[in-house]
C-alpha positions in Angstrom: -65.4 17.3 7.0 -67.2 14.0 6.4 -65.1 12.2 9.0 -65.8 15.0 11.6 -69.5 14.8 10.9 -69.4 11.0 11.2 -67.8 11.3 14.6 -70.5 13.7 15.7 -73.2 11.4 14.5 -71.6 8.4 16.2 -71.3 10.4 19.5 -75.0 11.3 19.3 -76.0 7.6 18.6 -73.8 6.4 21.6 -75.3 9.0 23.9 -78.8 8.1 22.9 -78.0 4.4 23.4 -76.7 5.2 26.9 -79.8 7.2 27.7 -82.0 4.3 26.7 -79.9 1.8 28.8 -79.9 4.1 31.7 -83.7 4.4 31.7 -84.0 0.6 31.5 -81.7 0.3 34.6 -83.0 3.4 36.3 -79.4 4.2 36.9 -78.0 6.7 37.7 -81.1 8.5 39.0 -79.0 10.7 41.4 -75.5 12.0 41.7 -72.6 9.5 41.7 -69.5 9.9 44.0 -66.1 9.1 42.7 -63.7 8.7 45.6 -59.9 9.2 45.3 -57.6 8.3 48.2 -55.2 11.2 47.7 -55.4 14.9 48.6 -56.2 17.5 45.9 -53.6 18.5 43.3 -52.1 15.2 42.1 -52.5 13.1 39.0 -55.3 11.0 40.4 -57.5 14.0 41.0 -56.8 15.2 37.4 -57.9 11.9 36.0 -60.9 11.7 38.3 -62.2 15.2 37.4 -61.6 14.5 33.6 -63.5 11.3 33.8 -66.3 12.7 36.1 -66.9 15.5 33.5 -67.4 13.0 30.7 -69.6 10.6 32.7 -71.7 13.5 33.9 -72.3 14.4 30.2 -73.0 10.8 29.2 -75.4 10.0 32.1 -76.9 13.5 32.4 -76.3 13.1 36.1 -73.6 14.8 38.1 -70.5 12.8 39.1 -68.8 14.3 42.1 -65.2 13.8 43.0 -64.4 13.4 46.7 -60.9 13.3 48.2 -60.4 10.9 51.1 -56.7 10.8 51.7 -54.6 9.2 54.4 -53.0 6.0 55.7 -51.4 5.0 52.4 -54.7 5.2 50.5 -56.4 2.7 52.9 -58.8 5.3 54.3 -60.4 5.9 50.9 -60.4 2.2 50.0 -62.0 1.2 53.3 -64.7 3.9 52.8 -65.6 2.5 49.4 -65.4 -1.2 50.5 -68.0 -0.4 53.2 -70.3 1.6 51.0 -73.6 0.3 49.5 -73.0 -1.8 46.4 -75.5 0.2 44.3 -73.1 1.9 41.8 -73.4 5.3 43.5 -69.9 5.1 45.1 -67.0 4.4 42.8 -63.3 4.3 43.6 -60.4 5.6 41.4 -57.4 3.6 42.6 -53.9 2.8 41.4 -50.9 0.5 42.1 -51.0 1.5 45.8 -54.3 -0.3 46.2 -52.6 -3.7 45.4 -49.6 -2.8 47.6 -51.5 -2.0 50.8 -52.1 -5.7 51.7 -48.3 -6.2 51.9 -47.7 -3.1 54.0 -50.5 -3.1 56.6 -51.3 -6.2 58.7 -54.7 -5.0 59.9 -56.6 -3.9 56.7 -60.3 -3.6 57.1 -60.8 -4.9 53.6 -59.4 -7.2 51.0 -58.0 -5.4 47.9 -59.6 -7.9 45.6 -62.5 -9.6 47.4 -64.0 -6.4 48.9 -64.4 -4.7 45.5 -66.1 -5.2 42.2 -63.8 -4.4 39.3 -65.2 -2.2 36.6 -62.5 -1.0 34.2 -58.9 0.0 34.1 -58.6 3.7 33.2 -55.0 4.6 32.3 -51.3 3.8 32.4 -48.4 6.1 33.1 -44.8 6.0 34.5 -43.5 7.2 37.9 -40.7 9.8 37.5 -37.5 10.3 39.4 -37.2 14.0 40.0 -34.4 16.3 41.2 -34.0 20.0 41.6 -31.5 21.3 39.0 -29.6 23.0 41.9 -28.6 19.5 43.1 -26.1 19.5 40.2 -26.8 16.0 38.8 -27.7 15.4 35.2 -28.2 11.7 35.0 -29.0 8.6 37.1 -25.3 7.8 37.2 -24.6 11.2 38.7 -27.3 10.8 41.3 -26.1 7.3 42.3 -22.5 8.5 42.5 -23.5 11.4 44.8 -25.6 9.1 47.0 -22.7 6.6 47.4 -20.2 9.4 48.2 -22.5 10.5 51.0 -24.0 7.3 52.6 -27.1 8.1 54.7 -26.9 11.8 53.9 -29.3 12.2 50.9 -33.0 12.0 51.4 -35.8 11.2 49.0 -39.5 12.0 49.0 -42.6 10.0 47.9 -46.3 10.5 48.1 -46.4 8.4 51.3 -45.9 4.9 52.5 -48.1 2.5 50.5 -48.4 4.7 47.4 -47.0 3.7 44.0 -44.1 6.2 44.1 -43.0 4.7 47.5 -42.9 1.2 46.0 -40.9 2.5 43.0 -38.4 4.1 45.5 -38.1 0.9 47.5 -37.4 -1.1 44.3 -34.8 1.5 43.2 -33.0 1.5 46.6 -33.0 -2.3 46.7 -31.6 -2.5 43.1 -28.9 0.1 43.6 -28.1 -0.6 47.3 -27.8 3.1 48.0 -28.2 4.4 51.6 -30.7 7.2 51.6 -33.5 8.3 53.9 -37.2 8.3 53.0 -39.4 11.3 53.7 -43.1 10.7 53.1 -45.5 13.4 52.0 -49.2 13.5 51.8 -49.8 13.5 48.1 -48.2 14.8 44.8 -48.6 18.5 45.5 -46.6 18.5 48.8 -44.0 16.2 47.3 -43.4 18.5 44.3 -43.2 21.5 46.6 -40.6 19.7 48.7 -38.4 18.9 45.6 -38.8 22.4 44.2 -37.9 23.8 47.6 -34.8 21.5 48.2 -36.5 20.0 51.2 -35.5 16.6 49.8 -32.7 15.8 47.4 -34.8 13.7 45.0 -38.3 12.5 44.7 -40.6 10.1 43.0 -43.6 11.7 41.3 -46.2 11.1 38.6 -47.2 13.0 35.4 -48.5 15.9 37.6 -44.8 17.0 37.6 -44.8 17.6 33.8 -45.4 21.4 34.0 -42.4 21.8 36.3 -40.2 19.6 34.1 -41.2 21.5 31.0 -40.5 24.8 32.8 -37.1 23.6 33.8 -37.7 23.9 37.6 -37.5 20.2 38.0 -35.3 17.7 36.1 -36.5 14.1 35.3 -33.7 11.5 35.6 -35.6 8.4 34.9 -39.0 6.7 34.4 -40.1 3.5 35.9 -42.0 2.0 33.0 -40.2 -0.8 31.0 -40.4 1.3 27.8 -39.7 5.0 27.4 -42.7 7.2 28.0 -44.3 9.1 25.1 -44.6 12.1 27.5 -40.8 12.1 28.2 -39.2 10.4 25.3 -35.7 11.6 26.1 -35.7 10.4 29.6 -34.2 6.9 30.1 -36.0 4.1 31.8 -34.8 2.4 35.0 -34.4 -0.7 32.9 -31.7 1.1 30.9 -29.9 2.8 33.8 -30.4 0.7 37.0 -31.5 -2.9 36.4 -32.7 -5.0 33.4 -36.3 -5.9 33.8 -37.1 -3.0 36.1 -40.8 -2.4 35.5 -43.0 -0.3 37.7 -45.6 1.1 35.4 -48.4 3.0 37.2 -52.1 2.3 36.3 -55.4 3.6 37.5 -58.7 1.8 37.5 -62.3 2.1 38.7 -63.7 -0.2 41.4 -67.1 -0.4 43.2 -68.0 -2.1 46.4 -68.2 -5.9 46.3 -71.6 -7.4 45.1 -72.4 -4.4 42.8 -75.1 -5.7 40.4 -73.5 -7.0 37.1 -75.9 -4.9 34.9 -74.7 -1.7 36.6 -71.1 -2.8 36.3 -71.5 -3.5 32.6 -73.2 -0.1 32.1 -70.4 1.8 33.9 -67.8 -0.2 32.0 -69.3 0.7 28.6 -69.6 4.3 29.7 -66.0 4.5 30.6 -65.0 2.9 27.3 -67.0 5.6 25.5 -65.6 8.4 27.7 -61.9 7.6 27.1 -62.5 7.8 23.4 -64.0 11.3 23.5 -61.9 14.1 22.0 -62.1 16.0 25.3 -60.7 13.1 27.4 -58.0 12.2 24.9 -56.8 15.8 24.8 -56.9 16.1 28.6 -55.1 12.8 29.3 -52.5 13.7 26.7 -51.8 17.0 28.5 -51.8 15.3 31.9 -49.4 12.5 30.7 -51.8 9.5 30.9 -52.5 6.9 28.3 -56.1 5.7 28.1 -56.2 2.0 28.8 -59.8 0.7 29.4 -60.4 -3.0 30.1 -63.2 -5.5 30.8 -64.1 -6.1 34.5 -62.5 -9.6 34.1 -59.2 -8.2 32.8 -59.1 -5.8 35.7 -59.7 -8.5 38.3 -56.8 -10.5 36.8 -54.6 -7.4 37.0 -55.5 -6.8 40.6 -54.7 -10.4 41.6 -51.4 -10.5 39.7 -50.2 -7.1 41.1 -51.0 -8.1 44.7 -48.7 -11.1 44.2 -46.0 -9.2 42.3 -45.6 -6.4 44.8 -45.8 -8.7 47.8 -42.7 -10.5 46.4 -41.0 -7.2 45.6 -41.5 -5.8 49.1 -40.5 -9.1 50.8 -37.3 -9.2 48.8 -36.6 -5.6 49.8 -37.1 -6.5 53.5 -40.2 -4.4 53.9 -42.5 -5.9 56.5 -46.2 -5.2 57.2 -46.8 -2.7 60.0 
């Protein structure tokens, strides 16, 4: 009872502190838009709406989630990069943001220089999914089936440039299987395709958890270097495909380049508070995401290292910019 009361008091103190800081900055004094580069229904939107609800409460201003999907997440990214650097347009992005520069030769923005890093938000694995009717129960079964039918199996991802696509390219390169790629416009259409046997296997994110728990989809592997807490019985690609295979997903919040440092710090502190709230911890746990806030400097270093890492991965896989 005392601990519960202490948490309540601490929350009140933090909210009061944010209110005073907000008044000193005069930010935000109108609604804030949180852009996501995917269509409705996927893990990114779930995170965005959870975060938006908490920031709205902290700031006493509405945070609106807007979907701007298409072109491997580059439409949403370009929109944010060209928005006013005033803190009223934010961008929830993921691994795909750092991959785009290696996939598209004519980007209208730079994935690092065109943005102001604010905070990492979460980490999670990508998941290799099959329909139980395919009749495979392990990664070894799937690889054996693919090798017995070269060029006959197809696999789905959430589109060229997205994180699941990169995980798929890394898997195909590591296993040397011959399978055809079928891109879908987001997690919702991908899951529908695997559920409907439109594709033989697919690469999804934690939005697939309800279907996995219901038994309508089967998880054969996760791409993180360690087993995921949300699927502890599912082996990693490091265990079943290739030692050192590591393709953990992450999400972060960016703003347009040259956003004022005082606004960046205010939003960063707000996110750090939001992810510690009982509501957000519970929601992220149910959604399959692990809260992982960071400083703006740590996020910048992550972006730079991921751009380099996945450029090398795609180059080794023979994937050339379009």
